[in-house]
C-alpha positions in Angstrom: 12.7 -10.2 12.2 13.8 -13.7 13.4 11.9 -16.9 12.8 12.3 -19.9 14.5 12.5 -22.7 12.1 10.4 -25.9 12.6 10.4 -27.8 9.3 12.3 -27.2 6.9 12.5 -23.1 6.7 8.9 -23.1 6.0 6.9 -23.0 9.2 7.4 -19.9 11.6 6.6 -18.2 14.5 6.3 -14.2 13.8 7.9 -11.9 16.9 6.2 -8.7 16.2 7.8 -7.0 18.5 11.4 -8.9 17.3 9.7 -7.7 13.5 9.8 -3.8 14.6 12.9 -3.6 16.1 15.1 -5.5 13.7 13.2 -4.3 10.5 13.3 0.0 11.7 5.2 -6.2 14.0 -13.6 -8.7 20.0 -14.5 -5.1 19.3 -16.3 -2.2 17.6 -15.2 -1.6 14.0 -13.0 1.5 14.8 -12.7 0.5 18.9 -10.1 -1.2 20.7 -10.6 -5.0 20.2 -11.5 -6.5 23.8 -9.9 -9.8 23.1 -7.0 -10.4 25.3 -3.0 -10.1 24.1 -3.0 -13.5 21.8 -0.3 -15.4 21.5 2.1 -14.6 18.5 0.5 -16.4 15.1 2.6 -19.5 13.9 3.1 -19.7 10.0 3.7 -22.9 7.9 3.7 -22.0 4.3 2.5 -25.5 3.5 -0.5 -24.9 5.1 -3.9 -23.4 4.0 -4.1 -20.1 5.1 -0.3 -20.2 5.8 -1.7 -22.1 9.5 -3.4 -18.6 10.7 -6.2 -18.6 12.6 -9.4 -16.7 12.2 -8.6 -15.0 15.7 -8.5 -11.3 17.0 -5.6 -9.9 17.6 -4.1 -6.6 19.0 -4.5 -3.1 17.0 -2.1 -3.3 14.4 -0.4 -6.3 15.5 1.0 -4.8 18.6 3.6 -3.6 15.9 4.5 -0.2 16.3 5.7 0.4 12.9 2.8 -0.6 11.7 0.7 1.4 13.8 3.0 4.7 12.8 2.5 3.6 8.8 -1.1 5.9 9.2 0.9 8.5 10.4 2.4 8.8 7.1 -0.2 10.6 5.4 -1.8 13.7 6.1 -5.1 14.4 4.9 -4.8 17.8 3.0 -7.2 20.8 3.5 -7.7 22.9 0.7 -10.3 24.9 -0.5 -10.3 24.3 -3.6 -11.0 21.0 -2.1 -14.6 22.3 -1.3 -15.3 23.3 -4.3 -14.9 20.3 -6.2 -17.2 18.6 -3.9 -17.4 14.9 -2.8 -17.7 12.0 -5.6 -20.8 12.1 -7.5 -23.3 10.1 -9.8 -23.0 11.0 -13.3 -19.0 11.6 -13.7 -16.3 9.1 -14.2 -13.7 9.3 -10.9 -10.7 7.5 -10.4 -8.7 6.8 -7.0 -4.9 7.8 -8.2 -1.9 6.6 -5.9 1.7 8.4 -7.1 4.6 8.0 -4.8 8.2 8.0 -5.8 12.0 7.9 -4.9 13.4 5.2 -3.3 10.7 2.2 -3.3 11.5 0.6 0.2 9.9 1.0 4.0 12.4 3.1 5.6 14.1 3.2 8.9 12.2 4.4 12.0 13.1 4.9 15.3 11.8 2.2 18.8 8.2 4.0 18.1 8.1 3.7 14.4 7.9 7.2 13.6 10.1 8.6 10.6 12.9 12.0 11.0 13.4 14.3 8.2 16.0 13.8 5.6 19.1 15.8 4.9 21.5 15.8 2.1 21.5 14.9 -1.2 18.1 14.7 -3.2 15.8 14.7 -6.0 14.1 17.4 -6.9 10.8 15.8 -7.9 9.3 19.1 -7.9 6.3 18.8 -10.2 1.8 18.6 -11.8 -0.8 17.1 -12.2 -3.3 18.6 -14.8 -6.4 17.5 -16.4 -7.7 18.8 -19.7 -10.8 19.0 -17.6 -12.9 17.8 -14.7 -11.3 18.4 -10.9 -8.9 17.1 -8.3 -9.5 16.2 -5.1 -6.5 16.0 -3.1 -6.5 13.3 -0.6 -3.5 13.0 1.7 0.1 13.6 0.9 2.8 10.7 2.1 5.3 10.7 3.7 5.5 14.9 3.0 8.6 15.8 5.0 9.1 20.1 6.1 10.8 21.1 2.3 8.0 18.9 0.5 4.2 21.1 0.3 1.4 21.7 -2.1 1.6 25.2 -4.1 -1.4 27.2 -3.8 -4.0 26.1 -6.1 -6.0 28.4 -8.2 -7.8 25.9 -10.8 -9.8 23.1 -9.5 -7.9 20.4 -12.6 -4.3 21.8 -11.6 -2.4 20.4 -8.7 1.7 21.5 -8.4 3.4 20.6 -5.3 7.3 20.7 -4.4 9.0 17.3 -3.2 12.3 16.5 -3.0 13.3 12.9 -2.0 17.1 11.3 -0.1 16.6 7.4 0.5 12.8 7.0 1.1 9.8 8.6 -0.6 7.1 11.1 -1.4 3.3 10.2 -2.6 0.4 12.0 -2.8 -3.7 10.0 -2.9 -5.7 11.5 -5.1 -9.8 12.0 -6.3 -9.4 12.2 -10.2 -12.8 13.7 -11.5 -13.9 13.9 -14.7 -16.0 17.2 -16.0 -19.7 16.8 -15.1 -22.4 14.9 -16.5 -18.7 12.8 -18.3 -19.2 9.2 -17.1 -17.3 7.8 -19.7 -14.0 9.8 -18.6 -12.8 11.6 -22.3 -10.1 13.8 -21.1 -6.5 13.5 -20.1 -4.8 13.3 -17.0 -1.0 15.0 -17.3 2.0 13.9 -14.8 4.9 16.2 -15.4 8.1 16.2 -13.1 12.0 16.3 -13.6 12.6 12.5 -13.7 9.3 11.8 -15.5 6.6 13.3 -17.3 3.7 11.4 -19.4 -0.1 12.2 -20.7 -2.7 9.5 -20.0 -6.4 9.5 -21.0 -9.3 8.9 -18.5 -10.0 5.3 -19.9 -6.6 4.4 -18.7 -7.0 5.4 -15.1 -10.0 3.0 -14.4 -7.0 -0.1 -14.4 -3.1 1.4 -14.2 -0.9 -0.1 -13.1 3.2 1.3 -13.6 6.2 1.1 -11.6 8.8 3.0 -13.8 12.8 3.1 -13.7 13.7 7.3 -13.5 17.3 6.9 -12.9 20.3 4.6 -12.4 20.3 6.0 -8.3 17.6 3.4 -7.7 14.3 6.4 -7.8 11.7 4.8 -9.0 7.8 6.0 -9.5 5.1 4.0 -9.4 1.5 5.2 -10.3 -2.0 3.1 -9.4 -4.9 4.2 -10.2 -8.3 2.9 -10.5 -12.6 3.7 -11.0 -14.2 4.3 -8.3 -18.4 4.7 -7.1 -20.0 7.1 -4.5 -19.4 5.4 -1.1 -17.1 2.6 -2.6 -17.3 -0.2 0.0 -16.1 -3.3 -1.3 -13.2 -2.4 -2.9 -9.9 -0.3 -2.0 -6.3 0.0 -1.5 -3.6 -2.1 0.7 0.8 -0.6 0.6 3.1 -1.7 3.1 6.4 -3.2 3.6 7.7 -6.3 2.4 11.3 -7.6 3.2 13.5 -10.6 3.3 16.8 -10.5 4.6 19.4 -11.8 2.0 20.2 -14.5 4.0 16.8 -15.9 4.8 14.8 -17.8 3.2 11.8 -16.7 3.7 9.7 -12.9 4.0 7.4 -10.9 5.7 5.2 -8.4 4.9 2.7 -6.0 6.7 1.2 -2.9 5.8 -2.5 -0.8 6.0 -6.1 -1.7 4.5 -7.0 1.5 3.1 -10.4 2.9 1.3 -10.0 4.7 -2.2 -9.4 8.0 -0.8 -7.1 6.4 2.0 -8.8 6.4 4.7 -7.3 4.0 7.1 -9.4 0.1 7.6 -7.1 -1.7 9.1 -4.0 -3.7 8.8 -2.5 -7.1 7.0 0.0 -9.2 8.1 1.9 -12.3 6.7 5.0 -14.1 5.4 6.0 -15.5 2.2 8.2 -17.9 0.1 8.8 -21.3 -1.1 6.6 -24.1 0.0 7.8 -27.8 -0.1 6.7 -28.0 -3.8 9.0 -25.0 -4.7 6.0 -22.6 -5.5 6.0 -19.0 -4.3 3.2 -18.5 -1.8 1.6 -15.6 0.8 0.1 -15.7 3.1 -1.7 -13.4 5.8 -4.6 -11.8 8.1 -6.3 -9.2 8.1 -8.1 -7.6 10.7 -9.6 -4.5 11.5 -8.2 -0.9 13.3 -9.8 -3.0 16.6 -7.9 -5.5 15.5 -10.6 -7.8 15.3 -10.2 -10.5 12.7 -11.7 -9.8 9.0 -10.3 -12.3 7.2 -7.1 -14.5 5.3 -5.8 -14.0 2.4 -3.4 -16.1 0.3 -2.4 -16.5 -3.0 0.7 -16.4 -5.1 4.0 -14.2 -6.0 6.3 -13.7 -9.5 9.3 -11.9 -10.4 9.3 -9.8 -12.9 12.2 -10.9 -16.0 14.9 -8.7 -15.4 16.2 -6.2 -12.3 15.1 -2.7 -11.6 17.8 -0.1 -11.0 15.8 -0.9 -7.4 16.7 -4.7 -6.9 14.0 -6.9 -7.3 10.4 -6.8 -8.4 7.6 -8.4 -9.0 3.7 -8.9 -8.4 1.4 -10.7 -6.0 -2.0 -12.6 -6.9 -4.5 -14.0 -4.4 -7.7 -14.0 -2.8 -9.9 -13.3 0.2 -11.6 -15.6 2.7 -14.1 -15.2 5.4 -14.8 -17.5 8.2 -13.9 -20.1 9.9 -9.8 -21.9 9.0 -12.2 -25.0 8.7 -15.0 -23.3 7.2 -13.8 -20.6 4.6 -15.6 -18.5 2.4 -14.0 -16.7 -0.3 -14.7 -13.0 -0.2 -13.1 -11.6 -3.2 -9.0 -10.8 -4.5 -6.3 -9.0 -3.7 -3.3 -8.1 -6.5 -0.7 -6.1 -6.6 3.2 -5.3 -7.0 5.6 -5.5 -4.9 9.9 -3.4 -4.9 12.5 -4.3 -3.1 16.2 -3.7 -2.9 19.5 -5.1 -2.5 19.1 -5.0 1.2 16.1 -7.1 1.2 14.2 -3.9 2.3 11.5 -3.4 0.4 7.4 -1.8 -0.5 4.1 -3.7 -1.7 1.0 -2.0 -3.0 -2.2 -3.6 -4.3 -5.9 -3.1 -4.7 -8.6 -5.0 -2.5 -12.1 -6.1 -3.9 -14.9 -8.6 -1.9 -17.7 -9.7 -4.1 -15.2 -9.4 -7.5 -15.2 -12.1 -9.6 
């Protein structure tokens, strides 16, 4: 990524094409935007909403790496899913995400695509088993030719084979308590060679864990939130969190998704220190067609100590809609980030609209 510093390294022009290459950047809801190509956004860490404007953008901000992230996640066709059914009333249900390996946005080719990994690998072959209820498999994350789900024989059990080298794999699931169990009284056991633990269903309502599993930089990310039928006001974000070792400012960009992983749009922005020395981030949220949906602004923090992969920390922000001169607070965005010594990392989090 190349930034042109204008004022004390806190005002920048972000070129999406340069971003994509150096780090591998008005329509209907899902169609292409009718807006003409837009100028590259100018960011100012000292300005409200980073100096961004409430204008439409090219889909995925014209960044092939952001567009290609959608292809990293593959929907799963599984007969057991048909038996489980969709989220229903009368049972507690949770959107559960597990990501394991080297938690940094992987290198991509000029088209934003990933290749298969070869060489030494860490074995993450494992299972998730419920004491009662059902596992609905939504998507695999970055699975390659040597990774697969084992044929299922029980709705409460999911088994997989996974190996990672310098990248990560993962799963998006809906965890459903037994029919009629609205309180979620069962348990979930996550088991791999590197890490195993049993969680209560109550813990899955708001689970947010980052676990160092060895001294080689491998980590496990577990996130779970309670969901409701036809959820439209809560979802997830996931993407890259990058900062070159010699730069004062980093950038983030990723996918804005529903609780089941369905694509809703993209978010892109920068983070760093403003003139007051505050750790701030600012970004812009668009739908899949490029239509402006809102701004995201807040603060980021660094966790005490360093994990096996480098630095990690948290995000705490708000979502704003409307014009930049008369914004309306829409909701919140909270999450975690990790970053290796090479400056490459990833972030993920939860967004909500209308939340207190």
